[in-house]
N, C-alpha and C positions, 0 to 999 in steps of 0.2 A: 445782504445790507439790512443795517440794526435799523428798527422804526424810528425815523427821527422825533415822533412825538412822546416819547416817551425818553427823557434823560438819561444818562447811566449816572448811576448813586454811588460816589466812592465815598463810604462811610465804614465805621468798623461795628456798626449794628451786626449783634449774630443773625445768623439765617433764619433762626427760630422765630426770630420777635419779627412780624409782621405787622408794621405802624398802620396800614390802612384799617387793620381790624381792630388793634389797640386803640385808636384813636376815632375809630366809629361810631357817630351818636354824641360828639363832641359839639359843643359850640364855641365859636369863638366870641369872646367879649362877652360872655354870659353872666358872669360876677361884674364887671366891669364897673355900671354904675352906682351899682353896693360900695365898691371899694372906693368911687370917687366922693361917696357920700360920707364916708369914715366906718363904716362894716368893715367887721373882721370876717369873712368868710372861712368856716374850717370845714373839714371832712370828719365824718364821724365816723367809726369801726362800724360794721352790720349791725353786730350783734347790738351795740348802745342803739343805733340809728333805727333797729326794730321797736325798741323800746317807748318809742315817742312818735306820737301821730302827727306832729306837726312841727313848726319851728317855735312855734307860740309855746309847745308844751317843754321844749327842751328850753327855752328863755326861763321859764315859770320854774323851771326843777334847779337852775342855775342862780336862780334871785334866793331861792330856799335855802341852798346849802351856803351862800353867802350872808344871809341871817343868822343861820345855826353857828357858823366861823364866829360872829358879831359876840355870842352867848359866851360870857365868861365863865372860865370853868371853875365852881367855889371848891376848892380843898379843904375850908374849914369847917364843911358840911360833914355830920356825922351819917353813917350809913341807915340806910331805912331800917326799923327793927319789925322782925317779921312777929 
């Protein structure tokens, strides 16, 4: 007789995927307040995240990129003479 406390799962998930392991450490609603406030949470790739110590550092770098994008490329300028 099967244990009644564990319902049988009828899904098409491959047996090698253990959701208990994949979802371990997850927090339900972790970003809910930020989303309600209008924030747009994103996930960085590990190599990119390693380059920034905090959220503030990421925002500062992105603001710099935005400022640099506003600088018009001056095509009339002659190349620097050596």
